[in-house]
C-alpha positions as CSV (number, residue, x, y, z in Angstrom):
1,M,-37.4,184.5,-165.7
2,S,-40.4,182.6,-164.3
3,K,-43.0,184.4,-161.6
4,R,-41.6,181.4,-159.1
5,F,-38.2,182.4,-159.6
6,V,-38.6,186.2,-159.1
7,R,-40.1,185.5,-156.0
8,W,-37.2,182.9,-154.7
9,V,-34.8,185.4,-155.6
10,A,-37.0,188.1,-153.3
11,V,-37.0,185.6,-150.3
12,C,-33.5,185.4,-150.7
13,T,-32.4,188.1,-150.8
14,A,-34.8,189.6,-147.8
15,L,-33.3,186.8,-145.4
16,V,-29.5,187.8,-146.4
17,C,-30.1,191.3,-145.2
18,A,-31.7,190.3,-142.0
19,V,-28.8,188.2,-141.3
20,S,-26.4,190.5,-142.0
21,Q,-28.5,193.1,-139.7
22,F,-28.4,191.0,-136.9
23,V,-24.7,189.6,-137.1
24,P,-22.8,192.2,-138.7
25,T,-19.1,190.5,-137.9
26,A,-19.8,187.1,-139.9
27,F,-17.9,187.4,-143.0
28,A,-17.3,184.3,-145.3
29,D,-13.3,182.8,-145.5
30,P,-12.4,183.7,-149.2
31,N,-10.3,180.7,-149.1
32,T,-12.8,178.1,-147.4
33,L,-16.1,179.9,-148.4
34,V,-16.8,178.8,-144.5
35,S,-18.7,181.8,-141.9
36,P,-20.7,181.3,-138.6
37,N,-24.1,181.1,-140.7
38,Y,-23.1,179.6,-143.8
39,Q,-20.8,176.6,-145.6
40,F,-20.2,175.9,-148.9
41,T,-18.5,172.4,-149.3
42,E,-17.8,173.4,-153.4
43,S,-15.2,176.5,-154.4
44,D,-16.8,177.8,-157.7
45,L,-20.3,180.1,-157.2
46,G,-22.1,180.7,-160.2
47,G,-24.5,179.4,-162.6
48,G,-23.0,176.0,-163.4
49,G,-19.7,174.5,-162.2
50,L,-17.4,171.7,-164.0
51,I,-16.5,170.2,-159.9
52,Q,-18.2,166.7,-159.5
53,S,-21.4,166.2,-157.8
54,N,-22.2,163.1,-156.7
55,S,-24.2,160.6,-154.2
56,A,-24.8,156.4,-154.1
57,N,-27.8,157.3,-157.1
58,F,-26.5,159.9,-159.0
59,Q,-23.5,161.8,-160.9
60,S,-22.9,164.9,-162.5
61,S,-19.6,165.8,-164.5
62,E,-21.1,169.3,-165.6
63,S,-24.1,171.5,-165.5
64,I,-25.9,172.3,-168.6
65,G,-25.2,175.8,-168.5
66,D,-21.0,174.9,-168.7
67,A,-21.7,172.8,-171.9
68,V,-20.8,175.3,-175.0
69,G,-23.5,173.2,-177.0
70,G,-25.4,169.5,-177.1
71,N,-28.0,167.4,-177.2
72,S,-29.3,164.7,-175.4
73,A,-32.4,162.9,-175.9
74,S,-34.5,159.8,-175.0
75,N,-37.8,158.8,-176.1
76,N,-39.4,160.8,-174.0
77,F,-37.6,163.7,-173.3
78,Q,-35.1,166.0,-175.0
79,V,-32.2,168.5,-173.7
80,Q,-30.7,171.1,-175.9
81,A,-27.6,172.9,-174.1
82,G,-26.1,176.0,-174.8
83,G,-26.4,179.6,-174.8
84,K,-29.9,180.8,-174.8
85,T,-32.3,181.9,-177.9
86,T,-35.2,182.8,-179.1
87,N,-38.5,180.1,-177.9
88,D,-40.3,180.8,-180.9
89,P,-40.9,178.2,-183.0
90,A,-39.2,178.1,-186.4
91,L,-39.6,175.8,-189.5
92,T,-36.9,175.4,-192.4
93,F,-37.5,173.2,-195.7
94,T,-35.6,173.3,-198.6
95,V,-36.0,171.1,-201.9
96,N,-32.3,171.0,-202.8
97,N,-32.7,169.8,-206.3
98,G,-36.2,170.4,-207.8
99,N,-35.8,169.2,-211.3
100,V,-35.3,165.6,-211.7
101,S,-34.5,163.4,-215.1
102,F,-35.8,159.9,-215.7
103,G,-33.6,159.6,-219.2
104,N,-34.9,157.0,-221.7
105,F,-37.6,154.6,-220.2
106,S,-37.2,151.1,-221.4
107,A,-39.6,148.0,-221.2
108,G,-36.3,145.6,-220.4
109,A,-35.2,147.6,-217.6
110,P,-36.4,150.0,-215.0
111,T,-35.6,153.4,-214.3
112,V,-34.8,154.9,-211.5
113,T,-33.8,158.4,-210.2
114,T,-33.6,160.4,-207.1
115,A,-34.2,164.0,-205.2
116,S,-34.0,165.3,-201.7
117,F,-35.2,167.7,-199.6
118,T,-34.1,169.0,-195.9
119,V,-36.0,169.8,-192.8
120,I,-34.9,171.7,-189.9
121,N,-37.8,172.1,-186.8
122,Y,-37.1,174.5,-183.8
123,T,-38.7,174.1,-180.8
124,S,-41.9,172.5,-182.1
125,Y,-43.2,169.5,-181.2
126,G,-42.2,167.7,-184.8
127,Y,-43.3,168.2,-188.4
128,I,-44.4,165.9,-191.3
129,V,-43.6,166.0,-194.6
130,Q,-46.5,164.6,-197.6
131,I,-46.3,164.6,-201.3
132,A,-48.5,165.4,-203.9
133,G,-49.2,165.4,-207.1
134,N,-49.5,163.2,-210.7
135,A,-47.6,160.0,-211.7
136,P,-45.5,160.5,-215.2
137,S,-47.8,161.6,-218.1
138,N,-47.9,162.0,-221.6
139,G,-51.1,163.2,-222.9
140,S,-53.6,161.0,-222.4
141,H,-52.0,157.8,-221.1
142,T,-50.1,158.2,-217.5
143,I,-48.0,155.5,-216.0
144,T,-49.5,153.3,-213.3
145,P,-48.8,154.8,-209.7
146,M,-48.3,152.2,-207.2
147,G,-51.4,152.4,-204.8
148,T,-50.4,149.9,-202.6
149,T,-46.5,149.0,-201.8
150,G,-44.7,146.4,-203.5
151,S,-40.8,145.3,-205.5
152,S,-39.9,146.6,-209.5
153,V,-41.5,144.4,-211.6
154,I,-39.7,144.6,-215.1
155,G,-41.7,145.0,-218.2
156,T,-45.2,145.7,-215.8
157,E,-46.1,149.9,-216.1
158,Q,-45.0,151.1,-211.9
159,F,-44.3,154.6,-211.1
160,G,-43.4,154.3,-207.2
161,I,-41.1,156.1,-204.6
162,N,-39.5,155.0,-200.8
163,L,-37.2,157.3,-198.6
164,V,-34.4,154.8,-197.7
165,A,-31.5,153.3,-199.6
166,N,-32.0,150.3,-202.0
167,T,-30.6,147.0,-203.4
168,S,-33.4,146.3,-205.8
169,P,-33.6,146.4,-208.5
170,V,-30.4,148.6,-208.3
171,S,-28.4,150.1,-205.5
172,F,-29.7,153.4,-205.2
173,G,-31.0,155.9,-202.6
174,A,-29.9,157.0,-199.2
175,N,-31.7,156.3,-195.6
176,P,-32.1,159.7,-193.5
177,N,-28.9,161.4,-192.8
178,L,-30.2,163.1,-189.3
179,G,-26.4,164.8,-188.8
180,S,-25.8,165.9,-185.5
181,Y,-29.1,166.8,-183.7
182,G,-31.6,165.6,-186.5
183,F,-34.4,163.4,-185.5
184,G,-37.1,162.0,-188.6
185,A,-37.9,159.1,-190.4
186,A,-39.6,157.7,-193.5
187,A,-42.8,157.2,-192.9
188,P,-43.7,153.2,-192.5
189,N,-45.4,153.1,-196.3
190,Y,-42.2,154.7,-197.2
191,A,-39.4,153.0,-194.9
192,T,-39.0,149.6,-196.8
193,P,-35.8,149.1,-198.8
194,N,-36.6,147.7,-202.5
195,Q,-40.3,148.5,-201.2
196,F,-42.1,151.3,-203.4
197,R,-45.4,153.0,-203.3
198,Y,-46.9,156.0,-204.2
199,V,-50.5,157.3,-203.5
200,S,-50.7,161.3,-203.7
201,G,-51.1,163.3,-200.7
202,E,-49.4,160.8,-198.6
203,T,-47.2,161.6,-195.8
204,I,-43.9,160.8,-196.9
205,A,-41.6,161.6,-193.9
206,T,-41.8,162.5,-190.0
207,S,-40.5,163.2,-186.5
208,T,-42.0,163.3,-183.4
209,K,-39.6,166.3,-181.7
210,S,-38.0,169.2,-183.0
211,S,-34.6,168.6,-184.6
212,G,-31.7,169.4,-186.4
213,Q,-31.1,169.6,-190.1
214,V,-31.9,166.0,-192.1
215,T,-31.9,165.6,-195.3
216,Y,-34.1,163.3,-196.9
217,T,-33.4,161.1,-200.4
218,I,-36.9,160.4,-202.5
219,S,-36.3,157.3,-204.7
220,Y,-38.1,157.0,-207.6
221,L,-38.7,154.1,-209.9
222,V,-40.3,153.9,-213.2
223,N,-41.1,151.3,-215.8
224,V,-43.0,150.2,-218.7
225,G,-44.3,147.7,-220.5
226,S,-43.9,147.1,-224.1
227,L,-46.8,148.4,-224.9
228,T,-46.5,151.7,-223.0
229,P,-46.7,154.8,-225.6
230,G,-43.8,156.1,-226.7
231,G,-43.0,160.1,-226.2
232,Q,-42.1,162.3,-223.2
233,Y,-43.2,161.8,-219.6
234,T,-43.7,164.4,-217.6
235,S,-44.7,164.7,-213.8
236,N,-45.2,167.7,-211.5
237,Q,-45.4,167.0,-207.8
238,V,-45.1,169.3,-204.3
239,L,-44.2,168.9,-200.8
240,I,-45.7,169.8,-198.3
241,C,-43.9,170.4,-195.1
242,T,-46.1,171.5,-191.8
243,G,-44.8,171.9,-188.3
244,T,-46.8,169.9,-185.4
245,Y,-47.4,171.2,-182.4
């Protein structure tokens, strides 16, 4: 409760007591809620009420306190209705499938796979997710990461990702799943279908406001050439999720 609200309550209480002292016979009718000194135009008392209030410029069908729970938002504000909860910020990050397999690489066809992670962000101003690590490598040979955004080219060494649904070179991946109250998006460099990129340390997902659960799918693409050395390739990457305030 803010100090301003405490003072307002104290002033109202003093005013009611003073009226009761000088007009002791003033009582409100329990049916009409009217007395010589007060009148209520709506018969619902308390912190909320479902009676509509309206004028030429607005209409309210229910108060925020009456809503069991819900979310209203625009580009400039966000309101979460429901019971009171702690105002401490909290950030939850989960990698849903930590180990993925590409299977066998082929110079005649692209190889694709997916992984996913989930973010829940409470009361902060947003978050960013970064990815860091190496492209698939075998001994001293590393498949070339796509330092600029581009499409799949069969027969040319490429390693890239994006965070959206793709239709080329095959249909795979998914757009961010925002659920009921989620906010967030793939970062611009990783948000174009059928376009891939991989730069270690770059931001791949972001949100500018607090958010319910959002699930992101990372779409991985690998192309190899006819001269790419055979063997087992591995890649170790780290996802870093940071709240912004």
